[in-house]
N, C-alpha and C positions, 0 to 999 in steps of 0.2 A: 219910083213906076208899080212899087210891089212885087210879087214873086212871080216872077220869067223863069223859064227852067233855057233859054236862048242867050239868058244876058249874063254877061260875065261879071259881076259890080255885085257891088254891097255895100251899102247904108250904113252909115254910122252916126249918132249923138254925140258933141261932147259936152262935159259939163257946160258950159257957157252959151249952152244953144243951136253952137254951129256945126252944119250939117257937112260929113266928110262922104267922100267918094273912094272905094277902094275897088279896083279891077284886076284881072290880069287877061289882059287880048293881045295873041297874037308870039306866047310867051313872054310877055314885056306887064312888068306889075307898075303898077300906077295910085297916084293917092293923089286927089285935088278935093281943094276947098268948094263945095255948094253956093253956090247963090243965094238959097233956101236957108235961113238963121232963125231959130224956132225962137218966141219968147217965152218959155218957161220951158222946164224939167220937164222928161216924161219917165216913165218906166218902161212901157212899151208901147210901138206904135204901129197899125197894122190900118190897109187900105184895102175896105171892101165898097164894089160895085161903085168906082170912082170918088169915094169919095174916102178921109183919113183920118181915123181917129186917135184919139191918145189918155189914156191914162198917167195919171201923176200918182206919185209918191202915198196920197192922203185918199186915194181911190176917189178918184174923182176923174170923170168921164169928156172931153173933149174932144170938138171936129175942131178939125186943122185946115186953113185956105193960106198959102201963101208964107207959112208959116207964122198968123197967126192965131191963137187961140177960141174959142169959143159953146162955154158951158153947155153940156146937154144934160139938161135937166129930169133924172129919174129917181126909183123911188130906192135905190141902191147906191146913193152917192154918199160917199169915206166908206163903202164896204166893198166899193169894185177889188178885189188884188189882179185881176188877168183882164187881156179880150185875146180871143185867140179864130182864127179863120175857122169856117167850117166847109166841107166839100162833103159833096154825094159824090156816092160813085155808083152807074148801073151795069152788071156783067149780066153775060148773054149767052146760054148754052146751045 
């Protein structure tokens, strides 16, 4: 679901591609296996505008849908080290 302050859960990925959801609702800890299993290892996964992207240890970018990876070809293939969310703020005085 991406980052949301009203959520009390966080997602983890295991070495074998399984996705686990850990949470704490009503002071009750929980850990459950997601129905989604990734088809490869990622070093970072981010959701942007309803789309999910991941990078691998070899610096390649992929679009992820239902656990399946599709390469996103860029001029930076092999040299991407991280993906981070971008957010802008406006302040009124």
